[in-house]
C-alpha positions as CSV (number, residue, x, y, z in Angstrom):
1,X,63.3,65.5,-18.5
2,X,63.9,62.0,-19.9
3,X,67.1,61.7,-17.8
4,X,65.2,62.6,-14.7
5,X,62.5,59.9,-15.5
6,X,65.2,57.3,-16.2
7,X,67.0,58.0,-12.8
8,X,63.7,57.8,-11.0
9,X,62.9,54.5,-12.7
10,X,66.3,53.1,-11.6
11,X,65.8,54.2,-8.0
12,X,62.3,52.5,-8.0
13,X,63.7,49.2,-9.4
14,X,66.6,49.1,-6.9
15,X,64.6,47.7,-3.9
16,X,63.2,45.0,-6.2
17,X,66.6,44.0,-7.3
18,X,68.0,43.9,-3.8
19,X,64.9,42.0,-2.7
20,X,65.4,39.4,-5.4
21,X,69.1,39.0,-4.5
22,X,68.2,38.6,-0.8
23,X,65.6,36.0,-1.7
24,X,68.1,34.1,-3.8
25,X,70.7,34.1,-1.0
26,X,68.0,33.0,1.5
27,X,67.1,30.0,-0.8
28,X,70.8,29.1,-1.2
29,X,71.4,29.3,2.5
30,X,68.3,27.1,3.2
31,X,69.5,24.5,0.6
32,X,73.0,24.5,2.2
33,X,71.5,24.0,5.6
34,X,69.3,21.2,4.4
35,X,72.2,19.3,2.8
36,X,74.3,19.9,5.9
37,X,71.6,18.3,8.0
38,X,70.9,15.4,5.7
39,X,74.6,14.5,5.1
40,X,76.0,15.3,8.5
41,X,78.2,12.7,10.2
42,X,75.9,10.5,12.3
43,X,78.2,8.8,14.7
44,X,81.1,9.3,17.0
45,X,82.8,12.5,15.9
46,X,85.9,11.5,17.8
47,X,86.4,8.9,15.1
48,X,84.5,10.1,11.9
49,X,83.7,13.6,10.8
50,X,82.7,15.5,7.7
51,X,85.3,17.8,6.1
52,X,85.2,21.4,7.3
53,X,85.1,22.7,3.7
54,X,81.9,22.3,1.7
55,X,83.1,21.5,-1.8
56,X,85.4,18.6,-2.8
57,X,86.7,18.2,-6.3
58,X,88.5,15.0,-7.4
59,X,90.4,13.8,-10.5
60,X,90.5,10.0,-10.8
61,X,92.6,8.0,-13.1
62,X,91.1,4.5,-13.3
63,X,92.7,1.3,-14.5
64,X,90.8,-2.0,-14.6
65,X,91.1,-5.5,-16.0
66,X,89.2,-8.8,-16.3
67,X,90.2,-12.4,-16.8
68,X,88.4,-15.7,-16.4
69,X,89.4,-19.3,-16.6
70,X,87.8,-22.6,-17.6
71,X,89.3,-25.7,-16.0
72,X,88.3,-29.2,-17.1
73,X,89.1,-32.6,-15.5
74,X,86.2,-34.6,-16.7
75,X,88.1,-38.0,-17.1
76,X,89.9,-37.7,-13.7
77,X,93.3,-38.4,-15.4
78,X,96.1,-35.9,-14.9
79,X,97.1,-36.1,-18.6
80,X,93.6,-35.1,-19.7
81,X,93.4,-31.9,-17.5
82,X,93.4,-28.6,-19.3
83,X,92.7,-25.0,-18.6
84,X,91.8,-22.0,-20.8
85,X,92.6,-18.5,-19.5
86,X,91.1,-15.4,-21.2
87,X,92.3,-11.9,-20.6
88,X,91.0,-8.6,-21.9
89,X,93.2,-5.5,-22.5
90,X,93.5,-3.0,-19.7
91,X,90.9,-0.3,-19.6
92,X,91.8,3.3,-18.7
93,X,89.2,5.9,-17.8
94,X,89.4,9.5,-16.4
95,X,86.8,10.7,-14.0
96,X,86.0,14.2,-12.7
97,X,83.8,14.4,-9.6
98,X,82.4,17.1,-7.4
99,X,81.0,16.6,-3.9
100,X,79.0,19.4,-2.1
101,X,78.0,18.6,1.4
102,X,77.7,14.9,0.5
103,X,75.8,15.4,-2.7
104,X,78.1,14.2,-5.6
105,X,78.1,14.2,-9.4
106,X,80.8,12.7,-11.6
107,X,81.7,12.5,-15.3
108,X,83.9,9.7,-16.7
109,X,85.2,8.9,-20.2
110,X,87.6,6.4,-21.8
111,X,90.1,8.0,-24.2
112,X,90.4,4.7,-26.1
113,X,86.7,4.7,-26.8
114,X,86.9,8.3,-28.1
115,X,89.5,7.3,-30.6
116,X,87.8,4.0,-31.5
117,X,90.6,1.8,-30.2
118,X,88.6,-0.3,-27.8
119,X,85.5,-2.5,-28.3
120,X,84.8,-3.1,-24.6
121,X,82.4,-1.2,-22.3
122,X,82.4,-1.0,-18.5
123,X,79.8,0.7,-16.4
124,X,80.4,1.2,-12.6
125,X,78.1,2.5,-9.9
126,X,79.8,2.8,-6.5
127,X,78.0,4.0,-3.4
128,X,79.9,3.7,-0.1
129,X,78.2,4.8,3.1
130,X,79.3,4.4,6.7
131,X,76.5,2.0,7.4
132,X,76.0,0.3,4.1
133,X,77.1,0.5,0.5
134,X,77.3,-1.4,-2.8
135,X,79.1,-1.8,-6.1
136,X,77.4,-2.4,-9.5
137,X,79.7,-3.4,-12.3
138,X,78.5,-4.1,-15.9
139,X,80.9,-5.3,-18.6
140,X,80.6,-5.9,-22.3
141,X,84.0,-7.2,-23.4
142,X,84.8,-7.9,-27.1
143,X,88.6,-8.3,-27.0
144,X,90.3,-11.3,-25.4
145,X,93.6,-13.0,-25.6
146,X,93.7,-16.7,-24.6
147,X,96.2,-19.3,-23.5
148,X,95.8,-23.0,-22.9
149,X,97.5,-25.1,-20.3
150,X,97.6,-28.9,-20.3
151,X,100.1,-31.7,-19.4
152,X,102.5,-30.6,-22.1
153,X,102.7,-27.0,-20.9
154,X,101.2,-23.5,-21.6
155,X,100.4,-22.3,-25.1
156,X,99.6,-18.8,-26.3
157,X,96.5,-18.8,-28.5
158,X,96.6,-15.0,-29.2
159,X,93.5,-13.0,-29.8
160,X,90.3,-15.1,-29.9
161,X,86.9,-14.2,-31.2
162,X,84.8,-14.4,-28.1
163,X,82.7,-11.9,-26.2
164,X,81.5,-11.7,-22.6
165,X,78.7,-9.8,-20.9
166,X,78.6,-9.7,-17.1
167,X,76.8,-8.0,-14.2
168,X,78.2,-8.1,-10.7
169,X,76.5,-6.6,-7.6
170,X,78.2,-6.5,-4.1
171,X,76.7,-5.0,-1.0
172,X,77.8,-4.6,2.6
173,X,76.5,-3.6,6.0
174,X,79.1,-2.4,8.6
175,X,78.1,-2.9,12.3
176,X,80.5,-0.3,13.7
177,X,79.4,2.4,11.3
178,X,79.6,5.1,14.0
179,X,83.4,4.8,14.3
180,X,84.4,3.1,11.0
181,X,84.0,4.8,7.6
182,X,84.3,3.2,4.2
183,X,83.8,6.5,2.3
184,X,86.7,8.0,4.2
185,X,88.9,5.5,2.3
186,X,87.2,5.5,-1.1
187,X,85.2,8.7,-1.7
188,X,86.9,11.0,0.8
189,X,83.5,12.4,1.8
190,X,84.3,11.7,5.4
191,X,87.5,11.9,7.4
192,X,88.6,9.1,9.7
193,X,90.3,10.7,12.7
194,X,91.2,7.6,14.7
195,X,91.8,3.9,13.8
196,X,88.8,1.7,13.8
197,X,87.4,-1.5,12.3
198,X,84.1,-3.2,11.8
199,X,82.6,-6.7,11.2
200,X,80.5,-6.7,8.1
201,X,77.8,-8.8,6.5
202,X,77.6,-8.9,2.7
203,X,75.7,-10.2,-0.3
204,X,76.8,-10.8,-3.9
205,X,75.2,-11.5,-7.2
206,X,76.9,-12.3,-10.5
207,X,75.6,-13.2,-13.9
208,X,77.7,-13.6,-17.1
209,X,77.5,-15.0,-20.6
210,X,80.5,-16.1,-22.6
211,X,79.8,-16.4,-26.3
212,X,81.9,-18.1,-28.9
213,X,81.6,-15.9,-32.0
214,X,81.8,-17.7,-35.3
215,X,80.6,-16.8,-38.8
216,X,80.2,-20.5,-39.7
217,X,76.9,-22.1,-39.4
218,X,76.7,-24.6,-36.4
219,X,77.1,-28.3,-37.5
220,X,74.3,-30.4,-35.9
221,X,76.6,-33.5,-36.1
222,X,79.0,-32.0,-33.6
223,X,78.3,-30.6,-30.2
224,X,80.6,-27.6,-30.4
225,X,80.6,-25.1,-27.5
226,X,78.5,-22.0,-28.2
227,X,78.0,-20.3,-24.8
228,X,78.8,-20.6,-21.1
229,X,76.2,-19.0,-18.8
230,X,76.8,-18.5,-15.1
231,X,74.5,-17.0,-12.4
232,X,74.9,-17.2,-8.6
233,X,74.0,-15.4,-5.4
234,X,75.9,-15.6,-2.1
235,X,76.0,-14.2,1.5
236,X,78.9,-13.9,3.9
237,X,80.8,-12.2,6.7
238,X,83.9,-10.1,6.5
239,X,86.0,-7.4,8.3
240,X,87.4,-4.0,7.4
241,X,89.9,-1.8,9.2
242,X,90.9,1.9,8.8
243,X,94.4,2.5,10.2
244,X,95.3,6.1,11.0
245,X,99.0,6.2,11.9
246,X,99.1,10.0,11.9
247,X,96.5,12.7,11.3
248,X,97.6,13.0,7.6
249,X,97.4,9.4,6.6
250,X,94.7,6.7,6.2
251,X,95.3,3.1,5.3
252,X,92.4,0.8,4.6
253,X,92.1,-3.0,4.2
254,X,89.0,-5.2,4.1
255,X,87.8,-8.6,2.8
256,X,84.3,-9.8,2.4
257,X,84.0,-13.5,1.4
258,X,80.6,-14.9,0.5
259,X,79.4,-18.5,0.0
260,X,77.2,-19.3,-2.9
261,X,73.7,-20.3,-1.8
262,X,72.1,-20.4,-5.2
263,X,73.5,-20.9,-8.7
264,X,72.5,-21.8,-12.2
265,X,75.4,-22.5,-14.5
266,X,74.9,-23.9,-18.1
267,X,77.0,-24.9,-21.1
268,X,75.2,-24.3,-24.4
269,X,76.3,-26.7,-27.1
270,X,75.2,-27.0,-30.7
271,X,72.4,-29.6,-30.0
272,X,71.8,-29.4,-26.3
273,X,72.2,-27.4,-23.1
274,X,74.0,-29.1,-20.1
275,X,73.8,-27.9,-16.5
276,X,77.2,-27.6,-14.8
277,X,77.5,-29.6,-11.6
278,X,78.3,-27.8,-8.4
279,X,80.5,-28.8,-5.5
280,X,81.0,-27.1,-2.1
281,X,82.6,-24.7,-1.7
282,X,81.5,-22.2,-4.3
283,X,82.4,-18.7,-3.3
284,X,83.3,-15.1,-4.1
285,X,85.7,-12.7,-2.4
286,X,85.6,-8.9,-2.5
287,X,88.8,-7.3,-1.3
288,X,89.4,-3.6,-0.9
289,X,92.5,-1.5,-0.1
290,X,93.2,2.2,0.1
291,X,96.0,4.6,1.0
292,X,95.1,8.3,1.4
293,X,97.5,11.2,2.2
294,X,96.1,14.5,3.3
295,X,97.7,17.9,2.9
296,X,96.5,21.4,3.9
297,X,94.0,22.0,1.0
298,X,94.3,18.9,-1.1
299,X,94.8,15.1,-0.9
300,X,96.0,12.2,-3.0
301,X,95.4,8.5,-2.8
302,X,95.4,5.1,-4.4
303,X,92.6,2.5,-4.1
304,X,92.1,-1.1,-5.2
305,X,88.9,-3.1,-5.4
306,X,89.2,-6.8,-6.3
307,X,86.4,-9.3,-7.1
308,X,87.0,-13.1,-7.4
309,X,84.5,-15.9,-8.0
310,X,84.8,-19.6,-8.3
311,X,81.9,-21.9,-9.2
312,X,81.3,-25.4,-10.5
313,X,82.8,-28.8,-9.6
314,X,86.6,-28.6,-9.3
315,X,86.8,-32.4,-10.1
316,X,85.0,-31.9,-13.4
317,X,84.6,-28.3,-14.7
318,X,85.5,-25.2,-12.7
319,X,84.9,-21.6,-13.7
320,X,86.7,-18.7,-12.2
321,X,86.3,-14.9,-12.8
322,X,88.6,-12.1,-11.7
323,X,87.9,-8.4,-11.9
324,X,90.0,-5.6,-10.4
325,X,90.1,-1.8,-10.5
326,X,92.7,0.7,-9.2
327,X,92.2,4.4,-8.9
328,X,94.8,7.2,-8.5
329,X,93.1,10.1,-6.8
330,X,94.0,13.8,-6.7
331,X,91.5,16.0,-4.8
332,X,91.1,19.5,-3.4
333,X,88.6,21.0,-1.0
334,X,87.1,24.5,-1.1
């Protein structure tokens, strides 16, 4: 009797289970259709399309570096000119990313930080769209090696006790976004079918603080250097081009220079704060390059993003900042 009741109960629950499964599949199908509609290619599909497969997985090996220089020519005499160059160690990170119908998530980690071998932190947000996109880069560097160049030559100063915090934001708008795709070259969320280029307008913002770390108390009788603070904003016009020599290759090159329209640069000494003088041109340049090779179910590529800024008066004090990042990409679509 108990076995009969048990079988009857299972038979009664079966339609409920099937109904729940059908409802689940219906919700998933609706979500899939919604993502497909939101992230579908909005442009000329003869040039730019979405991948046929829904899911893209990528493994990224990132290598980045930073250096900046401080040039002085306050007296105007050649023999009094000098330049300090500061370089931080290369940073290596590994990123795992998944992209489903244009909706992406990523996880990145630095092996050196895990084992306590690095005292620098870097945080990147990159959003590349066909029409517009941006980079946000935050750095907190605590390891630098320095060199000095004057009329007598270049001298290695070894590791120096300074730190730098910086924030850089770059944005672009591509006019020919219906035929030209930035993400095809950098996130592979689109596919560039034919060669195309675009004029772009862009804006940039940079802020940084270089601090001289010292355990000794500042001596008020001497105006020793304590900090260098820089802030600027710029606008400009550039151009990007995606070259498709064959259906399995994509080569990208772009440059977006901006002229500084506002700045606030200061040198903090022991007893006072001096404002750095400015002289036209003050500028920044964002350069990008990419090579992508497609195979049947996977792809591989190499990308480069380079940021350079130069502010101040080159006849007195000039500050330059370099930041670059390369990525080796291995991806697969499902």
